[in-house]
C-alpha positions in Angstrom: 31.0 -53.5 185.2 29.9 -50.5 183.0 32.9 -48.7 181.5 34.1 -46.0 183.4 34.1 -42.4 181.5 37.1 -41.8 179.7 39.4 -38.7 181.2 40.4 -36.0 178.8 41.8 -32.4 179.5 43.7 -30.6 177.1 47.5 -30.9 178.1 47.1 -34.3 179.5 49.9 -36.9 178.0 48.1 -40.0 176.9 49.3 -43.1 176.1 47.1 -44.5 173.4 46.7 -48.3 172.1 44.3 -49.7 169.6 44.1 -53.4 168.5 42.6 -55.2 165.3 39.4 -57.2 166.0 40.0 -60.3 167.2 43.5 -59.4 167.1 43.6 -59.4 163.6 45.9 -57.4 161.3 45.0 -53.7 160.8 48.4 -53.0 158.5 48.7 -55.3 155.8 51.5 -53.6 153.8 53.4 -50.7 153.9 50.8 -48.9 151.6 48.0 -49.5 154.7 51.2 -48.4 157.3 51.6 -45.0 155.0 47.8 -44.5 154.9 47.2 -44.5 158.4 50.7 -42.0 159.3 49.2 -39.4 156.7 46.1 -39.2 157.7 47.4 -39.1 161.4 50.1 -36.1 160.3 47.1 -34.3 159.2 44.7 -34.7 161.9 47.5 -34.4 164.8 48.4 -30.4 162.8 45.0 -29.9 162.0 44.6 -30.2 166.2 47.9 -29.1 167.4 48.5 -32.7 168.9 51.7 -33.7 169.8 52.5 -37.1 169.0 55.8 -37.7 171.1 56.2 -41.6 170.2 54.4 -44.1 168.2 54.6 -47.5 166.6 52.9 -49.5 164.3 52.7 -53.4 164.9 51.0 -55.4 162.4 47.6 -55.9 164.4 47.5 -53.0 167.1 49.1 -49.4 167.2 51.5 -47.5 170.0 50.5 -43.5 170.2 51.8 -40.9 173.0 49.7 -37.9 172.6 49.5 -34.7 174.3 46.1 -33.0 173.1 45.5 -29.1 172.6 41.9 -28.0 172.7 40.6 -30.8 170.5 39.5 -33.7 173.1 41.2 -36.7 172.8 37.9 -38.9 171.6 37.5 -36.4 168.5 41.4 -36.8 167.4 41.0 -40.8 167.8 37.2 -41.4 166.1 38.5 -39.0 163.1 41.7 -41.1 162.9 40.3 -44.5 163.2 37.0 -44.2 161.9 38.3 -42.8 158.7 41.3 -45.2 158.4 38.8 -48.2 158.5 37.1 -46.9 156.0 40.1 -46.6 153.7 41.4 -49.9 154.5 37.7 -51.5 154.5 37.9 -50.2 150.5 41.3 -51.1 150.1 40.8 -54.3 150.8 37.5 -54.9 149.8 35.9 -56.0 153.5 33.6 -55.0 155.2 32.3 -54.6 159.4 34.8 -53.5 162.2 38.3 -53.0 161.5 39.5 -52.4 165.4 38.5 -54.3 168.4 35.9 -52.5 171.0 37.3 -48.6 171.9 40.3 -47.2 171.9 42.4 -47.7 175.2 43.7 -44.4 176.8 45.8 -44.2 179.9 46.8 -40.5 181.3 50.2 -40.5 182.1 52.5 -38.4 184.4 54.9 -36.7 182.6 58.1 -35.6 185.1 57.5 -39.3 186.1 56.5 -41.2 183.0 57.0 -38.9 179.5 60.9 -40.7 178.7 60.2 -44.0 180.1 57.0 -44.3 177.4 59.2 -42.9 174.6 61.6 -45.4 175.1 58.8 -48.3 175.7 56.9 -47.5 172.9 59.9 -46.7 170.3 61.2 -50.5 171.2 57.5 -52.1 170.8 58.7 -53.6 167.0 62.3 -55.1 168.3 60.3 -56.9 170.9 58.0 -57.9 168.3 60.7 -59.5 166.2 59.9 -56.8 163.1 63.6 -55.5 164.1 66.2 -58.2 165.2 68.8 -55.6 167.0 69.0 -51.5 167.7 70.8 -50.9 164.8 68.3 -52.5 162.6 65.8 -50.7 164.7 67.5 -47.1 164.1 66.0 -47.5 160.3 62.9 -48.8 161.0 60.3 -46.6 159.4 57.2 -47.9 161.0 57.9 -46.2 164.3 59.1 -42.8 165.4 62.6 -43.9 167.0 64.2 -43.5 163.5 62.6 -39.8 162.8 64.3 -39.2 166.3 68.0 -40.3 165.3 67.3 -38.6 161.5 67.5 -41.6 159.7 64.2 -41.9 157.9 61.9 -38.9 156.9 59.7 -37.7 159.4 55.8 -39.4 158.6 54.2 -36.9 161.1 54.4 -33.8 159.2 51.9 -33.4 157.3 52.3 -33.6 153.0 49.6 -31.6 152.1 51.2 -28.4 153.0 49.8 -24.6 152.1 51.9 -24.0 148.7 53.4 -21.2 150.9 54.5 -22.9 153.9 58.5 -22.5 153.6 59.7 -25.8 154.6 57.0 -27.9 152.5 58.2 -30.9 150.5 62.1 -30.6 152.6 64.2 -32.0 155.5 64.1 -29.1 158.1 67.0 -27.9 160.2 66.6 -27.9 164.3 66.4 -24.8 165.1 67.3 -24.9 168.9 70.3 -26.8 168.5 74.1 -25.3 167.6 73.7 -24.9 163.8 77.0 -26.5 163.3 75.7 -30.4 163.9 73.2 -30.3 161.4 74.9 -28.7 158.6 73.2 -31.2 155.5 69.8 -29.8 156.2 69.7 -26.7 157.0 67.8 -25.1 154.4 70.1 -22.8 152.1 67.1 -20.6 150.6 65.7 -20.0 154.7 69.0 -20.2 157.0 68.8 -19.8 160.6 71.2 -17.2 161.7 73.8 -18.9 163.5 74.0 -15.8 165.8 70.3 -16.4 166.6 69.5 -20.2 166.3 66.1 -19.8 167.7 63.0 -18.8 165.3 63.9 -15.7 163.3 61.3 -12.4 163.7 60.0 -12.2 160.8 57.1 -14.5 160.5 59.1 -17.5 158.0 61.4 -19.3 159.6 60.9 -22.0 162.4 57.7 -20.4 163.9 56.2 -22.1 160.9 58.3 -25.2 161.9 55.4 -28.2 161.4 54.5 -29.0 165.1 55.9 -32.7 164.5 59.2 -31.3 163.9 59.0 -28.9 167.0 58.0 -32.3 169.1 61.2 -34.1 167.9 63.2 -31.3 169.1 60.9 -31.1 173.0 62.8 -34.7 173.0 65.7 -34.5 172.7 66.1 -30.9 174.0 65.4 -33.5 177.5 68.9 -35.0 176.2 71.3 -32.0 175.3 71.2 -28.7 173.9 73.3 -30.2 170.7 71.6 -32.2 168.2 74.6 -34.9 167.4 75.3 -35.3 171.1 71.7 -35.1 172.2 70.7 -38.4 169.6 73.9 -40.1 170.9 72.2 -39.8 174.6 68.7 -40.9 173.6 69.9 -43.7 171.8 72.0 -45.1 174.6 69.0 -44.3 177.1 66.8 -46.5 174.2 69.2 -49.3 174.7 69.1 -49.2 178.2 65.6 -50.6 177.7 65.7 -53.4 175.5 66.3 -55.7 178.2 63.5 -54.5 180.5 61.3 -56.6 178.8 57.3 -55.9 178.0 57.0 -53.3 181.1 53.8 -54.2 182.5 53.9 -51.4 184.7 54.1 -49.1 181.9 50.8 -50.4 180.3 47.9 -48.8 182.9 47.4 -47.7 186.1 45.6 -48.3 189.3 46.4 -48.5 192.8 49.8 -51.1 192.5 50.9 -49.1 190.3 50.8 -45.9 191.9 51.9 -47.0 195.5 55.4 -48.4 193.2 54.6 -51.8 193.7 52.5 -54.5 195.2 54.7 -54.4 198.7 55.1 -51.4 199.2 51.3 -50.9 199.1 50.3 -54.1 200.9 52.3 -52.7 204.2 50.5 -49.7 204.4 47.3 -48.9 205.8 44.3 -48.1 203.7 43.8 -44.6 204.8 47.5 -44.1 204.0 47.4 -45.1 200.6 47.6 -43.3 197.6 45.0 -42.6 195.4 44.7 -44.9 192.6 42.7 -45.1 189.3 43.0 -48.0 186.2 42.7 -44.7 183.3 46.0 -42.9 185.4 49.9 -43.8 185.8 51.0 -41.8 188.0 51.0 -40.9 191.9 48.1 -40.5 194.5 48.7 -36.4 194.0 48.9 -36.6 190.3 45.6 -39.1 190.3 43.6 -36.7 192.3 44.9 -33.7 190.4 43.4 -35.3 187.2 40.3 -36.7 188.3 39.2 -33.5 189.4 40.1 -31.4 186.4 38.7 -34.1 184.5 35.1 -33.5 186.6 35.1 -29.8 186.1 35.4 -30.4 182.3 32.8 -33.3 182.6 30.3 -30.5 184.3 31.1 -27.8 182.0 30.1 -30.6 179.0 26.6 -31.2 180.6 25.3 -28.5 182.4 23.1 -25.8 180.2 25.0 -23.8 178.5 24.7 -19.7 178.3 24.1 -18.8 174.4 26.7 -17.3 172.8 24.5 -14.5 172.0 24.6 -13.8 176.0 28.4 -14.1 176.0 28.7 -11.5 173.5 26.8 -9.2 175.3 28.7 -10.0 178.4 32.2 -9.0 176.3 30.7 -6.1 174.9 29.4 -4.3 177.9 33.0 -5.5 180.2 35.0 -3.6 177.5 32.5 -0.9 176.3 32.2 -2.3 172.6 29.6 -2.3 170.3 28.1 -6.0 170.2 27.2 -6.0 166.5 31.2 -4.9 165.8 32.7 -8.0 167.7 30.8 -10.7 165.5 32.1 -8.8 162.5 34.7 -9.0 160.2 36.3 -5.4 161.8 40.1 -6.0 162.1 40.6 -3.3 164.8 42.9 -4.5 167.8 39.9 -3.8 170.0 37.6 -6.0 168.3 40.2 -8.8 167.1 40.8 -8.8 171.1 37.3 -9.1 172.1 36.6 -11.8 170.0 39.6 -13.8 171.3 38.1 -13.5 174.8 34.8 -14.6 173.6 36.3 -17.5 172.4 38.0 -18.3 175.2 35.1 -17.7 177.7 32.5 -19.8 175.2 35.2 -22.7 175.0 36.9 -22.6 178.3 34.2 -20.8 180.7 31.3 -22.7 179.7 32.1 -25.1 177.2 30.6 -24.7 173.8 32.4 -26.7 171.1 34.9 -25.3 169.6 33.0 -25.9 166.2 30.1 -24.3 167.7 32.0 -20.9 168.2 33.4 -20.9 164.9 30.3 -21.3 163.4 29.2 -18.6 165.3 31.7 -16.2 164.4 32.4 -17.5 160.4 36.0 -18.8 160.9 37.4 -22.0 160.9 38.1 -24.2 164.2 41.4 -23.8 163.9 40.8 -20.2 164.1 39.0 -20.8 167.5 42.0 -22.9 168.8 44.0 -19.4 167.7 42.3 -17.2 169.7 41.0 -19.2 172.5 45.0 -19.4 173.3 44.6 -16.0 172.9 41.9 -15.0 174.9 43.1 -16.8 177.6 46.0 -14.6 177.3 44.2 -11.4 177.7 41.3 -12.7 180.0 43.0 -11.1 183.5 40.3 -9.7 185.2 38.4 -8.1 181.7 36.4 -11.0 181.1 34.4 -13.3 183.5 31.2 -14.7 184.5 30.7 -13.6 187.7 
């Protein structure tokens, strides 16, 4: 039976797993684990991909990701290929490191986000790598210890620009009451207690790494004070210890969409929710995800309008000179036109961000930011009609 195409779209929550070939170890020591995480951190930051949970087991790994504009396949290809090359060179081996391709399951966020965070973070405990929850709190090779504040967050990239205000420092959680995080506030750039959210000068928490913002997002599910949120999160994780391996969280399909086999068998075929082995969620979510993915596939394979033609469309709609849209002109109208062009090319026509970046002479990250801005500006200004 041929493999089904992977499902992907910006914003989807995906549980990703990969094993070593013949179930052999892919992490031989802490240096391997650190190398993998440093690479992962840079890729997540560059592609603005969120990682809500992760766990490294000697012969496999788990990630809970939400992609941005960069497809999951590109994120994983960079991660797994790059790590395999480094691993083989270091250990003087050759050949494949991973078993087949990675497995990814699209997950319905409302029902499964917290359940999957708990499930993934308990993996080292189930594998016997940590003997109890107290030891897991400080176990460095899963995201649980970073959420608990017991270990540094490995997913904050080490290679930050020199002007990055938080490089090399512990970072205060801006969205929580400041009295709960006394020891971690940066004295050179403290968050104003009267305004615990991002200051408006652009030097504060606006520049916080995505990995730290993601931990905040998780903890805010449990409370608006950091200490209390961590306590409730830990209690939630503790309650999952006795639940075992949770096969219901390891894939999709009709049975899991229905909730359990008994309820599925008790329904007529036409009354059953649609299921898909690549999706973990309700029937409505399965339908919505499949429709969204099919739309993206159509964009990928249909003949694309050239970017030059899209420049003419944007210029005509906005009454601007086409050559100035593609120039380095920094006037607001041309900057906004470039954002609209990026959105139109990537989101509506299906050009790759790298292709648009080469055309405009900017970075892929610049294109991704422009697409986001363009989607906010578009309104009725630009269309292909």
